[in-house]
C-alpha positions in Angstrom: 20.5 -1.3 8.4 22.1 0.5 5.4 19.8 2.9 3.6 20.5 2.8 -0.2 17.9 5.4 -1.4 17.7 8.5 0.7 14.8 9.8 -1.3 12.8 6.6 -0.6 13.7 6.9 3.1 12.4 10.5 3.0 9.1 9.3 1.4 8.6 6.9 4.3 9.3 9.7 6.9 6.9 12.0 5.1 4.2 9.4 5.2 4.7 8.9 9.0 4.6 12.7 9.6 1.4 12.9 7.4 -0.2 10.3 9.6 -0.4 7.5 7.1 -0.2 3.9 8.2 2.8 1.7 7.3 0.4 0.0 4.8 1.0 3.1 2.6 4.5 1.6 1.7 4.2 1.5 -2.2 7.2 -0.8 -2.7 7.1 -4.6 -3.0 7.7 -6.5 0.3 11.3 -7.7 0.6 12.7 -5.1 -1.8 15.4 -2.7 -0.8 13.1 0.2 -1.5 10.5 -1.2 0.8 13.2 -1.6 3.6 14.4 2.0 3.0 10.8 3.3 3.0 10.1 1.5 6.3 13.3 2.7 7.9 12.3 6.3 7.1 8.8 5.6 8.4 10.2 4.3 11.7 12.8 7.1 12.0 11.5 8.2 15.4 11.0 4.8 17.0 13.5 3.1 19.2 15.5 0.4 17.5 14.5 -3.1 18.7 17.2 -5.7 19.4 16.1 -9.0 18.0 19.4 -10.8 18.5 18.7 -11.7 22.1 15.7 -12.1 24.4 15.2 -9.9 27.4 16.3 -11.4 30.7 19.1 -13.3 29.1 22.3 -13.3 31.2 
């Protein structure tokens, strides 16, 4: 994912560090700012691969 707004990303990270829930995202769902905020919020979480299911050979 490409972050467009580093300041919005930083807001998301700060919210996570402050112990807020991801419901604190102030941006409209589906917007680039919402995606950037959530990317900042999940900065310390492992990236999940949704392209394939586990156990696939």
